[in-house]
N, C-alpha and C positions, 0 to 999 in steps of 0.2 A: 823790502827788506834790506836793512843793512847789513854789510860783513860781521861777520863775530872776531873783534880783535882777539892776537893771536900772542897776548902779554907773555912779560919779563917770569911775572909771576904764576904763569899757569905752565910754561915748558923752558928749559934750555934754550938758552940764543941758539937761533938757527945758523950752523957754521958750513953745514952742506948746500951744493950749488947743482946738484942733478934734480930733472924733475920728469918724474913718468907720465906721459901724457896719455889718458886712455879714453877711447871712443866706445863704448859696446854700443854697437846694433842687436836689433832681434835676432839675428845668426851667425854675428862676426865682431871681434873686438880689434879694433886696431891699438896699434902702439907706436909711438916712439920715447926714446930715453933722450934726454937733453941736456948738458951742461950748459949753464948760463952764467957759467965765468968766463967763457970764451966766445968771439964775435963768430955769429954765423958764415958759411960760404959764402952764401951769397951777399951778405951785409960787406965783407972783406972783398970782393970782386966788385961792389958798386961805388968802394970807400970812395974815389974820385967823383963820382958822379952825385954820390949821397954824403955829401960833409957830416949832414945833422941828423945822421941815421941813429940811432941807437939800440938797434936790433942785435940782439946777443943770445945764442944759443946754437954749440956747435951740435951736430946730429951724433949721437953714440950709437943709438942701435933702433931699428926700425922693424915692424910686420903686420901679419895679421893673422889669427885664428878663424878658420870658415866653417861654415855647414855646422853650427852649434845646434843639438838636437837631432841630426838627420844624419841618415844612413852613411857609414863613414866619417863620422865627424866627431868632436867631444860631444861628452852627454849633455853637459850644462854650462853655463858660463861660469861657476866655480871649478870646473873640469879647464876650461878655457882658460882663466888669467893663472889656475897653476900652470898650464902648457905656458902663457907666457913669463910667469918667473924662472920655469926650467930654462927657458930659452937664453932668457938671458944672465941666468946663474951660469951657463954652458961661456957666456961669454968675458967671466969674470964682472959682470955685472948686476949683481943678484938685489932683490927686493930687498934682503939684510943690510947692503951695504950703507954706512954710516955717513955717505956722499950724498945717498937720497934726501932732498930737500921736502918734498913735497910729491902726491898726486894730482895731477891736472884733469878734470873729467869733463868731455863735452856733454853739455845736457841740450838738450833742443831747445824745450820752451821754458821761459821762466816767468810769463805773464806778468803782469804789474808787479810783482812780491821782488822780484830779484833782477836789479839793474844795473849789476856789477859783480865782481868776482865775490865768490860767496865761503869763507870755513863753512865745510860741513859737520855739521851735528846731525843730533837723531832729529830735532826738532826741522830743520833743513832737508830732509831725507820726507818726513811725514810733508812737509809743504811741496816738494813737489812732485810729488805722489798727488796729490790734491789737482795738480796741473794736468795729469794725465787723459782728463776729457778732451782737453786743448791740443794734445799732442798725442794720440793713443798707440800710433806706431812707434816711436820714438821713447818718450819720457819712460815708460815700463822698463825697455831696456838699459836706458840711462841708470835707473834706480838701480836694475840688479849687479850691476857694475861697479857703482858706487859701495851699495852692500858688501859685496863679495871683496872688493878693496881694501875695506874698511876692518875685514875679519883679519886680511891677510896682514896687514898693518896697524893696528889700532892704535900704535902710538905715534903715528907718523901723520902730520897736517895734511889731510885730503880737501880740493878747493873745487868746486863747482864754476863753472864757467861756462853763461848762457848764449845759445846763438841769438836771442832775440835783443839783449843786454844793449846791446851798442845803437838799436832803434828804438830804445826807450824816449830817447831826447826829442822825436819826433814831437810838435806842437798839435793840440789836440784837433786843428784843423784839419792837420794829416792824419791822424789816429784816428779819427772817431768816423763809424758809419753812417751816415742818413737814414736812421731809422732810430723809430721810438726810443726815447735814453733809458727808459727804466728796465727796457725790456734786455737792451744791450748789457745795462749794469750787471743785471742779474744773471745773468749768463756769460759773463767776458766776453761778450761780443766787440772786439776792434782790432784795428791793425795792428799788430807785432813786429812781424819783418823778422827774414832769418838769412842764413847765412851770414849773420853779423860779425863773425869773428874774420872773415876774411875781409869783409869789407871793412873794418878797422885799421887790420891788417897792410889794404893795400893802397886804401888813403892816403894812413900816416907814410908808408913808403912811396907814393908819386910824390909825397911836398920834400922828402928827401933828394928825392932824384930831381925837382928843381932846385934844390939848393936852399930849402924854405923850410918854415916851421910849419907843422901842420895847423895852426892859427892863421898864419898869413893865406891858406890855399882853400880855394873851393876845387872841390872835384867832384865830376857824375863818376862812380865806379858800376861797372858791367861786370858781374861775376855770371860770366858764359859756361857753363858745363851741360851735363845732361840735367841738373838743375839748375833755373838761372834767376836772375835778380839784377835789380838796378836800387842804384842809392845816390840822393843828393845829399853831398858833406859841403857844409858852411863852415870854413872855420874849424875845421877837425871836429865836429858834431855833426849826426844825420839828421835832415830834417823831414828828409820823404822817402819810400822806399816801396818797391813794387810789388811784394807780397802781403799777402795781409794776416787775416787770422790765423790763416794754415799757408803753405808752401803753394798752394794751387794758384794764388791769384798773381797776376802782370804779364810778365815776357812769355810768350811761347816756348816750349821746354821740350826735353827728349821725348817725355809719353805725358806729359800734363799741358791741359790746354790754355793754361794763363788766364788774361781777362774773358768775361763770357759775359751773356746776358742773363741773369739771375734766373729770369721765364723759361730759359732755354729748360731749367732742371726740373718745372711745371708742365711744360707741353711733353718732355720724355714720360714725365710720370702719366699724367692724365689722357694722352693719346697713342705714346708708343708703349704704355704698361709697362713700364721699367720701374723697377722699386728702388729704394732709395740706395742699398749696396752696391744695384748695377749701375748706377748712374755714378756713384763714387769710382767704381772699378773704371767705369768709361773716361770719367774727366781727367783722372789723376794715372792711371797705366793703359789707355788703348787711346788717346788724344794727343796733341802735341804734334811732333813729328813722325813719330811713327804712327801715328793716326791719317796723316796725311797723304804719307805716303811708304808707309810700311820699314821706314829705318829711320833707327835716331841718330845713328852714327854721323855725323858732318862728314866725313872722309867718304863716304860710302855716298852720301849724297852728292857730294862733289862729283866724285867720281858717274853716277847716273846721272848728271847734270850735264858733262864733257861729253857722253853718248847721247844727248837730246831727248833724255825722259822727263814729260812735261808734267809727270807729277812730282816727279823731285824735283825741280824746277817754282812749280807751284809751292810746296812746301819751302822752300829756300827762300820767297820772295816774299812768302805769309810771315815767316819767321824774321825778316830784315825789317819788314812795314812795321812790325813792333816794337822791334830794338828803337828803329830810326822817331817813333811816336815820343818815348821813353825819353830819348835824347832833346827832343824839340820841346817835350815838358817840363823834361829838370832843368832848362838853360831857361826856361821862362820862372820856374820855382827859385833860382839860384840869384839870377840877376847878373852875375857874373861867373861865369866860367873859366877859370885858368888851367884844368886840364879833365882830360875823359882818358880812363884807365880801363882797360879789358885785361880780363884777369881768367885762370880755371881753364878747364881743359879747351874748352871752344875759342876765347878769349886770347888764350897765350899764343895756338897753334894754327888758328885760320886765319892768315892773311886777305880772304876771300870775304869771310863775315866782317873783318873789319872794315876794308875798304868800300864794301857793297854800304855798308851802317852809315858812315858819314861822307858819304858821295854826294857831290852837289851842295854842303853846306857849307860852302864858303864866304857864304851872306854873313852865318854865324861866327867867323874869324877861324874855321874848323878846316887845315889844309893838312891833307896826308901825302907823306912820300913816298911814291910806289917802289921805288929802288928799297928803303929802309925798311919799307911795311912787309914788302918780301922775304926781309934776312930772318932768320929763324935764331932763336936763342934763348938761353934758360936764365937769365939776368934782365931785370929791370931796364928798359931801354924804352928813348923817344923815337916813333914813327910819323909824326909830324915834321913838315916843312921847317925851313930855318923862319921862315915871317910869317908861319899860323899865330894869330893870335892866342890860340888856344892850344896848349899842349895835348900830343896823345903819345900816351905810353902803353908799353905792354907790362903789367907788371905780375910776376909770377907771383901764386898767392900761397900762404903758407901758415894755414890755421893752427897747425898745432905749436908753431913755434908761437904765434898768437896765444894761445893757451896756456903754454909754458912760463911766458915772461906775464900772463896775468897773474898767474897762479904764483911765481915766485916773486912777486913784488909786494903780493899779500903775507910771503911768508919768511923773508928774509929778514934780518935786524935791522 
C-alpha cells in the first residue's frame, strides 16, 4: 500500500520541525522527541569522517513508561500516553506545541502491504490489524499506541514506520520459502525480515563513514542485541536478511534458537509430547544463549568463559559459528563487500564477538585491527586495518532517529 499523500488542500503547510517517536509494546511505551531541523550529536561528532551524512534530529527528550496493566504500573496504554504527555509538558515540550510536526509510530509487521512510511488513516489502522496473525505479540500493542495517540492529537499527522519495510526489496528468490506456493500465498508465509529501521540507518551511516553515497557501497549489517539479525545491502537496497516470517529465524540470539531443522518441531510434538504453545515458548524464550548456558547477557558469558566455564564457552562458540556462516553467505550473495558493520548492544560493545566472528577471514579481504577493535566509543568508527580490502565498522544504531526522519520526510512541506 502506498503512502497517503499529505497535500496542501488537506492541511496547512507543515512548518513545525519536531517529531515524537512512539514505540508501543505490550507492557511499555518508549518515546523520544526529536527536532529534525538540527543535526544529531552523532552526526556532528562524525562530520569529518562522514561528509555525505544527512542525518538530522537533535534529541530533546526521551523516556519509557513500563509495567502497563501490571501492579504498580499505569492502568492501560491511554494512561501511559497521558503520562508521556505530562512528562513532556513538564519539560515545556507538550503535545499541544505548535512546533510538533508529526508522531512517528514503530510498527513491527507491515506484511507485503506496507513497504514505506505511511500516513495513518482509519483504513491503514484496519490493515495493520489484519496483520496481527503475523505478529501477535507486537502489532496489537502498536495499534493501541496509534489509536490513543490519534485520540490525543487528532489534528496531527501520524506516520507508521514498519520494521519489515526495508527488507521488502528482497528478490523473490530470497523472500520465498520452498513450500507449496498456493499454501504460502494463502497464509502469507514468506520471509519478511525485521530490525529494518536499524539496518536502514546503519547501512546508510556506514556508507557515510566511508565518505560514499549508499548507492556506491555493499554492506553486511550485523545487528547483534538480545535479538539479532544480519542483512546483505547492495547499493543501499536490502537483498537478503536472516530473519524470516517471524524474528525467530537466523542468528543465535539471547533467548531464540535462530535457524533450526523444522522437523525438530514435529519430533518434539510426537516424541516429546509438547504442544504448539510449549514449543513456541521453548524456541523463543528458552533457547539461544540462555538455553545453552543459562545466561543471555554476553558480558556475563564472557566473565564465565574467563573462569573456564565450558557451557559458556560452548554457547559463545555456537553463537560465533552461526554468525560467521552468515558473513560468508552474504559475501557470496553480494559478490563484492565494501564493509561489515556491527551494531546494537553486543555488536557495538563486544570486541570479543567482533574479533571472533571475523578471525581467519583474511582470504576474504577482512582484517580487523586488534588495537582499534578494543577501543570503546559511542560514535561510528572503523576497526579494520589500513590494508583491509573490506572495511569493518562499529556503527551505533539509532532506530528512533530513523523513524523520525522517515516520518518527517513524509509530512514536511
